[in-house]
Every structure is written in structure tokens, then in C-alpha cells.
C-alpha positions as CSV (number, residue, x, y, z in Angstrom):
1,M,0.0,0.0,0.0
2,P,1.1,3.6,-0.4
3,S,2.9,5.1,2.6
4,E,-0.1,7.3,3.5
5,C,-2.2,4.2,4.1
6,P,-2.2,1.9,7.1
7,S,0.3,-0.9,6.6
8,V,-0.8,-4.3,5.4
9,G,-1.1,-6.9,8.2
10,A,-2.9,-9.9,9.5
11,I,-6.4,-11.1,8.4
12,L,-9.1,-9.6,10.6
13,G,-11.3,-11.6,13.0
14,P,-14.5,-10.1,14.3
15,M,-15.1,-6.6,12.8
16,H,-17.1,-3.6,14.0
17,L,-18.5,-1.5,11.2
18,T,-20.3,1.8,10.9
19,K,-22.3,2.6,7.8
20,H,-22.6,6.1,6.4
21,H,-23.6,7.7,3.2
22,G,-22.8,10.9,1.4
23,L,-25.8,11.8,-0.8
24,G,-26.6,8.1,-1.2
25,N,-23.0,7.1,-2.0
26,D,-22.6,4.7,0.9
27,F,-19.6,3.3,2.8
28,L,-18.7,0.9,5.5
29,V,-16.0,2.1,7.9
30,T,-13.9,0.0,10.3
31,F,-10.9,1.1,12.4
32,V,-7.8,-1.1,12.3
33,D,-4.1,-1.1,13.3
34,E,-3.2,-2.3,9.8
35,V,-5.0,-3.1,6.6
36,P,-5.8,-6.9,6.5
37,L,-4.2,-9.1,3.8
38,D,-7.6,-10.0,2.6
39,A,-8.9,-6.3,2.3
40,S,-10.0,-6.6,-1.3
41,A,-11.9,-9.9,-0.8
42,T,-13.4,-8.5,2.4
43,A,-14.7,-5.4,0.5
44,I,-16.2,-7.6,-2.2
45,R,-18.0,-9.7,0.4
46,L,-19.2,-7.0,2.8
47,C,-20.2,-4.5,0.1
48,D,-22.4,-7.1,-1.7
49,R,-26.0,-5.9,-1.5
50,R,-27.5,-9.3,-1.6
51,V,-25.4,-11.5,0.6
52,G,-23.3,-8.9,2.4
53,V,-24.0,-5.7,4.3
54,G,-24.1,-3.6,1.1
55,A,-22.2,-0.5,0.2
56,D,-20.3,1.2,-2.6
57,G,-17.0,0.9,-0.7
58,L,-15.2,-0.3,2.5
59,I,-12.9,2.1,4.4
60,F,-10.2,0.9,6.7
61,G,-9.2,3.7,9.1
62,L,-6.3,4.4,11.4
63,D,-7.1,7.0,14.1
64,Q,-3.9,8.7,15.0
65,G,-5.0,11.7,17.1
66,S,-4.2,14.9,15.2
67,T,-4.6,13.0,11.9
68,A,-6.4,10.0,10.6
69,T,-5.6,7.6,7.7
70,M,-8.0,6.0,5.4
71,A,-7.7,3.2,2.8
72,L,-10.7,2.7,0.6
73,F,-11.6,-0.4,-1.4
74,N,-14.4,-0.2,-3.9
75,S,-17.2,-2.8,-4.0
76,D,-15.4,-4.7,-6.7
77,G,-12.3,-5.0,-4.5
78,S,-10.2,-2.5,-6.2
79,S,-8.4,0.2,-4.2
80,A,-9.3,3.9,-4.6
81,E,-6.9,6.8,-4.2
82,I,-9.6,9.1,-2.7
83,S,-13.3,9.7,-2.5
84,G,-15.0,12.9,-1.7
85,N,-18.1,11.4,-0.2
86,G,-15.9,8.7,1.4
87,L,-13.8,11.4,3.1
88,R,-16.8,13.1,4.6
89,C,-18.2,9.8,5.8
90,F,-14.9,8.8,7.3
91,V,-14.5,12.0,9.2
92,Q,-18.0,11.5,10.6
93,A,-16.9,8.0,11.7
94,V,-13.8,9.4,13.4
95,A,-15.8,12.0,15.2
96,M,-18.2,9.3,16.4
97,R,-15.3,7.1,17.6
98,R,-14.0,10.1,19.6
99,G,-17.3,11.0,21.0
100,V,-17.4,14.5,19.5
101,Q,-19.8,16.3,17.1
102,N,-17.4,18.8,15.5
103,L,-14.0,17.9,14.2
104,E,-11.2,19.6,12.3
105,I,-8.7,17.0,11.1
106,D,-6.2,16.1,8.4
107,V,-6.9,12.8,6.6
108,A,-4.1,10.9,5.0
109,T,-5.1,9.2,1.8
110,P,-3.1,7.6,-1.1
111,A,-3.7,10.9,-2.9
112,G,-2.1,12.9,-0.1
113,I,-3.3,14.8,3.0
114,R,-6.8,16.3,2.8
115,P,-7.8,18.8,5.5
116,C,-11.4,18.3,6.6
117,L,-13.9,20.1,8.8
118,L,-17.0,18.4,10.3
119,E,-19.9,20.4,11.9
120,S,-23.0,19.0,13.6
121,T,-26.5,19.8,12.5
122,N,-30.0,19.6,14.1
123,D,-30.1,15.9,13.1
124,V,-27.8,13.8,15.3
125,D,-27.2,11.4,12.5
126,V,-26.3,14.0,9.9
127,A,-23.2,16.2,9.9
128,F,-22.0,18.8,7.4
129,A,-18.5,18.3,6.2
130,S,-16.0,20.2,4.0
131,A,-13.1,18.5,2.4
132,D,-10.2,20.2,0.7
133,M,-9.8,18.0,-2.3
134,G,-6.5,19.6,-3.4
135,P,-5.7,21.1,-6.9
136,V,-7.5,19.6,-9.9
137,G,-4.9,18.1,-12.1
138,P,-5.0,17.2,-15.8
139,G,-6.1,13.5,-15.4
140,D,-5.4,10.5,-17.6
141,K,-5.8,10.6,-21.3
142,P,-7.9,8.1,-23.3
143,D,-6.3,5.6,-25.7
144,T,-7.3,7.8,-28.7
145,D,-8.7,11.3,-29.2
146,S,-11.6,9.8,-31.2
147,F,-12.6,7.5,-28.4
148,L,-16.2,8.8,-28.3
149,D,-16.9,8.1,-31.9
150,D,-17.6,4.3,-31.6
151,I,-19.7,4.3,-28.4
152,E,-23.2,3.1,-29.1
153,G,-25.9,5.1,-27.3
154,L,-23.7,8.1,-26.5
155,P,-25.5,11.4,-26.8
156,V,-24.0,14.4,-28.5
157,V,-21.1,15.6,-26.3
158,R,-20.7,19.3,-26.5
159,R,-17.2,19.3,-24.9
160,W,-15.2,17.0,-22.7
161,A,-12.2,17.2,-20.4
162,T,-10.3,14.9,-18.0
163,G,-9.3,15.8,-14.5
164,A,-7.9,14.3,-11.3
165,V,-7.8,14.9,-7.6
166,G,-5.8,11.8,-7.0
167,N,-8.3,9.6,-8.8
168,P,-9.1,10.0,-12.6
169,H,-12.2,11.6,-14.0
170,L,-13.8,12.3,-17.4
171,V,-16.3,15.1,-17.7
172,L,-18.8,15.0,-20.7
173,E,-21.1,17.9,-21.2
174,V,-24.4,16.7,-22.7
175,D,-27.9,18.0,-23.2
176,D,-29.6,15.6,-20.8
177,P,-27.7,13.4,-18.4
178,D,-30.9,11.7,-17.3
179,A,-31.3,10.2,-20.8
180,V,-28.0,8.4,-20.8
181,D,-28.0,4.6,-20.3
182,L,-25.2,4.6,-17.8
183,A,-25.1,0.8,-17.5
184,A,-24.2,0.6,-21.2
185,V,-22.4,3.8,-22.0
186,G,-20.5,4.2,-18.8
187,P,-18.3,1.0,-19.1
188,A,-17.9,1.5,-22.8
189,V,-16.4,5.0,-22.3
190,E,-14.3,3.8,-19.3
191,G,-12.9,1.0,-21.4
192,H,-10.9,3.6,-23.4
193,F,-8.8,4.5,-20.3
194,P,-6.1,1.9,-19.5
195,N,-6.4,2.5,-15.7
196,G,-10.1,3.1,-15.7
197,V,-11.9,6.4,-15.1
198,N,-14.9,7.9,-13.4
199,V,-17.3,9.0,-16.1
200,H,-19.5,12.1,-15.5
201,F,-22.4,13.3,-17.7
202,V,-23.1,16.9,-16.8
203,R,-25.4,19.8,-17.8
204,V,-25.5,23.4,-16.6
205,D,-29.0,23.9,-15.3
206,G,-28.8,27.5,-14.2
207,E,-26.5,30.1,-12.8
208,D,-23.9,28.1,-10.9
209,E,-26.0,25.0,-10.9
210,V,-25.0,21.7,-12.5
211,R,-26.7,18.4,-13.0
212,L,-24.5,15.3,-12.9
213,R,-24.9,11.5,-13.3
214,V,-21.9,9.2,-12.8
215,W,-20.5,5.8,-13.7
216,E,-17.8,5.2,-11.1
217,R,-14.7,3.1,-11.6
218,G,-14.9,0.1,-9.3
219,A,-18.5,0.7,-8.2
220,G,-20.6,1.3,-11.3
221,I,-23.7,3.5,-11.1
222,T,-23.8,5.4,-7.8
223,Q,-26.1,8.0,-6.4
224,A,-23.3,10.6,-6.1
225,C,-19.6,11.1,-6.6
226,G,-17.9,13.8,-4.5
227,S,-14.6,13.8,-6.3
228,G,-16.4,13.8,-9.6
229,A,-18.6,16.7,-8.6
230,T,-15.4,18.6,-7.7
231,V,-13.6,17.9,-11.0
232,S,-16.8,18.6,-13.0
233,A,-17.4,21.9,-11.3
234,Q,-13.8,22.9,-11.8
235,R,-13.8,22.2,-15.5
236,L,-17.1,23.9,-16.0
237,H,-15.8,26.9,-14.1
238,E,-12.7,27.0,-16.3
239,W,-14.9,26.8,-19.4
240,G,-16.8,29.9,-18.1
241,A,-20.1,28.1,-17.7
242,V,-20.4,28.6,-13.9
243,G,-18.9,30.7,-11.2
244,E,-16.6,29.9,-8.4
245,R,-19.2,28.4,-6.0
246,V,-21.2,25.6,-7.8
247,T,-24.1,23.5,-6.6
248,V,-23.8,20.1,-8.2
249,S,-27.1,18.1,-8.2
250,M,-26.9,14.3,-8.4
251,P,-29.5,11.6,-8.0
252,G,-28.7,11.3,-4.2
253,G,-28.7,15.1,-3.5
254,S,-26.6,18.2,-3.9
255,A,-23.1,19.1,-3.0
256,I,-21.4,22.5,-3.2
257,V,-18.0,22.9,-4.7
258,D,-15.8,25.9,-4.3
259,A,-13.7,25.8,-7.4
260,S,-10.0,26.4,-7.4
261,T,-8.9,29.9,-8.4
262,D,-5.7,32.0,-8.5
263,E,-6.4,33.1,-4.9
264,R,-7.4,29.6,-3.7
265,P,-5.3,26.9,-5.4
266,T,-7.3,23.9,-4.2
267,A,-11.0,22.9,-4.7
268,V,-13.3,22.3,-1.7
269,L,-16.2,19.9,-1.5
270,N,-19.0,20.7,0.9
271,G,-21.9,18.4,1.7
272,P,-23.6,16.1,4.3
273,A,-22.5,12.9,5.8
274,T,-25.2,10.6,7.3
275,F,-24.7,7.9,9.8
276,V,-26.9,4.8,9.0
277,A,-26.0,2.0,11.4
278,S,-23.5,0.2,13.6
279,I,-22.9,-3.4,12.5
280,E,-21.0,-6.3,14.1
281,V,-19.5,-8.9,11.7
282,P,-18.6,-12.1,13.6
283,N,-15.9,-13.3,11.2
284,G,-14.5,-10.1,9.7
């Protein structure tokens, strides 16, 4: 594992989990001294929505006091460099573990350190969190510039761009994201990226308002993607389509992105984190 992640160690026995979601993008969180050798297989098993607990990803966390470290595995067992919704959920889990409602903390991820701020709301199960997602980089390139030409069912793409906040993204501006058959088009588009990519279909719906649907690398169709909302808002801001503070509406709800500018070199993701349940797994 990267140095920012907990070290790899022994297979887990009994496991305590908390389940959280960020706008319907749900995660299981467990705290460990080191990531288990069977972390990938454990994520596949526990994230299964029929025979497991069910989630888009499993987060192994190490609580270190002034900082915390997270290692995220997608529901297909692949590891993820970062997740905006996962970050917010993880910080809520850290706060619950410490018995506090508000928390300011640096979270170490394979993509680097991400400063986060968690604030309580009137609902004890819901917190509001801000995560500094870092600068939005150029992202990975597709295998060919004409990669969109042979994808059946793909609507007209007005413009597109790649981007990265540790994990790779592709932003496609279309007339109607709701009309896209994500299950068919998403993996077809992703297949043109050797290391995979999160595919976002976006539309500007009003002044500083964006509509987004996502096909996520390692998880498929999800209700929301925080890192994708960040990259999409940043690229649309750079295109002049939206301002610096952007509301990104997804099937699971809305997040607010403060785009990177000359005065603020990093993008910030703002949105809720919701506690769902505590779960005891007898055999890890």
C-alpha cells in the first residue's frame, strides 16, 4: 500500500463497522491497526448488496489523534486513491469514535493529505463536512482522441475534459444526463482508459447549478460522486459556464463545490455525511 495508508497486516477476525452515506453514496468504515491481507476480498464480500452488508465501498481507518488515515476499497475489491463522499463519511466515523460532534482534522489518503472540517446539524445522524480536495490536475488521457466516436448510445457531447484529484475523471457535457443509459455507455467509455476512469455526464441547469450523473470506476452506477462533482465543477468553471461556487445536483442530492482559483489553489467539496447503522460482523 502507499505510505499514506495503514500498513498491510494480518487477516481480521470479528469486525465492528459503521455505515454512512454521502448523498446516497454509501460506505462501511472500520478502524484497524493495519490493513488486512484480505482487504480486497473483504470489501467484495461485505459490500455485496444481496449476501453482504451492502455499500459502494469499504474504508479501513487508522485514528492517530491529530490526523487519521483511510484506505478505501471499492465494492469490486479495487483500491481507490480518494473519494470525496468517502472522506466526509470517514470524518464522521472518526468523530463518532472520539465522541465529538465537531471535528477539524487532516486525513491521509493515497492521494495525499486532505484537511477536513465536520460540523454538527440539528439531526444527530447528519453532519455537514467540508473536504479540501486539493488542486484539480489534468487527469489520464484516453487511448485515442476519437474514443467517443464508436460508443453506441452516447448522446452528443458538447465538450469534454479529463481531470484528477488523486483519482481519474472524465467530464462529458451533454444536453440531458438523465437520458444516458449509464449501465451501457459508462463502461464503454471507461474502457478507453487503460487505468479506468470515473465518467460524468453533466449539464449546466442554471446560474452556478450543475446536473451530474456518474459511472464510477470500481463501483458502477452510484447516487453521487464527490470527487467527480469537484472535477466537473472545476472544469465547467474553467470553461466559463459557472462561477466559483457551484451547486452540483446528483440523484442522491446536492453538494457545493468551491472551485480552485488563483487566490485559492485547491478545490473544496461541501456536503452532508449521514450515519446509517452500527454493525458487528462475527468473522470479519
